[in-house]
TIRO-189130 format. One record per residue: x, y, z of N, C-alpha, C, O in turn. Coordinates in steps of 0.05 Angstrom, whole numbers, plus 5000, padded with zeros to 4 digits. Layout:
BEGIN
XYZXYZXYZXYZ ...
This chain:
BEGIN
751045477242753645597242753445887232752345937210 754346067247754246347238756746427224758746287224 756646657211758846747193761446797208763546727198 761246917232763746977247765046717255767546707256 763546517262764646257270766046127246768246027248 764746127222765946017198768546167191770546037184 768446427192770846587186773146527205775446497196 772546507231774746457250775746167247778146127250 774045977241774945697237776645677211778545527210 775845827190777345837166780145947171782145837161 780346157187782946267195784646057210787046027205 783345917229784645717245785845497227787945387232 784345427205785145217186787145327166788145177149 787845587167789745707148788545767121790045797101 785945797120784545857095783746147095781346217097 785746327092785246607094783446717072781946897076 783646597048781946687025778946637032777246797026 778446407043775646337051774746517073772546617073 776446567093775746747115775047027105773147147114 776647127087776247397076773647397060772147597061 773047187045770547177029768147177048766147307042 768247027070766047027089765747297101763447397104 767947427109767847697121766647897101765048067109 767447877076766548077056763748027045762248217041 763047777041760547717027758447557043756147537035 759247457066757447287081757347007071758946937053 755546847081755346567074752446497067750646577081 752146337046749546227039749845927042751545807029 748245807060748245517063746545397041744145447039 747845227024746445107002745244837009743144757000 746744687026745744417034747244337060749544407064 745844197077747044097102746043817107743643757104 747843637115747143367121749043257142751143377147 748343027153750042897173750542617164748742477155 753042527167753842257158755442127180756942267195 755141867183756741727203759641747196760441707173 761341807216764241837211765341587198766941607179 764641357207765641107196765041077166766740997151 762641157159761841147130763441337113764441267092 763741587123765341787109768241707107769441747086 769341597128772141507127772441287106774341287091 770641097106770740887086770640997057772240907040 768941187052768741307025771341437017772341396995 772541587036775041727029777441547029779341607015 777341317043779541127041779541007012781640967000 777140957002776840856974777941066954779240996935 777241316959778241536941781241556943782541616922 782341516966785241536969786641306953788541356939 785541066955786640836940786540896910788440836895 784241006900784041066872786041286863787341266842 786341486880788341706874791141596873792741676856 791741426892794441306892794941126868797141126857 792840976860793040806836793540966811795040886793 792341206810792741386787795341556789796041706771 796641526812799041686818798341986818800042146810 796042056828795142336830795842436857794242416876 798142556860799242636886797642856899797242856923 796643046883795043266895792543166908791843246930 791042996893788642886904789242706928787842716948 791242546926792042366948792642526973791842446995 794142746970794842916993792343047005792043047030 790543146988788043266998786343057013785443107036 786042817002784342617014785742517040784342467060 788342487041789742407065789342607087788942537110 789342867080788843077100786043067110785543107134 784143017093781342987101780942747120779642767141 782142527113782042287130783142347158782042257178 785342487158786642557184784642727201784342677225 783342917188781443087202779042917212778142957234 778042747195775742577203776442397226774742347244 778842287225779642107247779942257273779842127295 780242517272780442677296777842777307777742917327 775642697294773042787302772342677330773042447336 770942837346770142757373767642587373767242427391 765942617353763342477352763342267331765142247315 761242107331761041887312759741977286759341817268 759042227285757842337260759242597252760242747269 759242647226760542897216758443047200756942927184 758343297204756443467190757743577164759943677165 756443537142757343637116755643887109753143867109 756944107104755544357099756644477073758944557072 754944487053755744607027754944897028752544967031 756845077026756345367028757445517004759145426989 756445757001757445946981758246196996756646307012 760746296991761746547003762846706980765046646970 761346916972762247066948762046876924759946756919 764246856910764346676886765346396893765546226876 765946356918767146096927764945906935763045966949 765145666924763445436930765045256948767145156939 764145206973765845076993764344847007761944877013 765744627013764644417029766044427056768444407058 764444457077765444457104764844187117762644087114 766744077131766343837146766643907176768843997184 764543867191764743957219763743757239762443557233 764343817264763243667286760243707287759243927282 758843497293755843507295755043707316752943837314 756643727337756043917359756244207350755244387364 757544257327757844527317760144677331760344917328 761844527346763944657361766444717344768044887351 766744567322769144627305768644517277766944347272 770144637259770144547231772744377229774944477235 772444127220774643947218776344007193778843997193 774944077171776344127146774444287127772044287131 775644417108774144567088775544527061777944537059 773944487041774944437014773644636995771144646993 775244796981774144986962773644826936775444716923 771044806929770244646906770544806880771444686860 769945056880770245226856770145516864769345586886 771045676845770845966849773246076864774845936875 773446336862775546486875774746776877773146876862 775846906897775247186901777447366891777247606895 779447256879781747426870781247526843782947676832 
């Protein structure tokens, strides 16, 4: 995945801060792996149940959005890409084909 692709996908996902960080600082890929969609969905369904049990609405909303994105995947595998863009530490979840990013989660940092 090249930087212009990541920046345009971040804009498509409404993550303007991430897009700007990629444009300004570039991207360093820290780790990349591939996971079966079914396995990842199962993991996040468990996380959703725990968040709901704790009544943690923010986490429940985030996990529900991720599950929706994973369920929309075209392939049976999802690529997980841990990147750094400026001060932002980000997890990208994408199609194995590299044609789209399904979701992005800012793990830490900010460029503001």
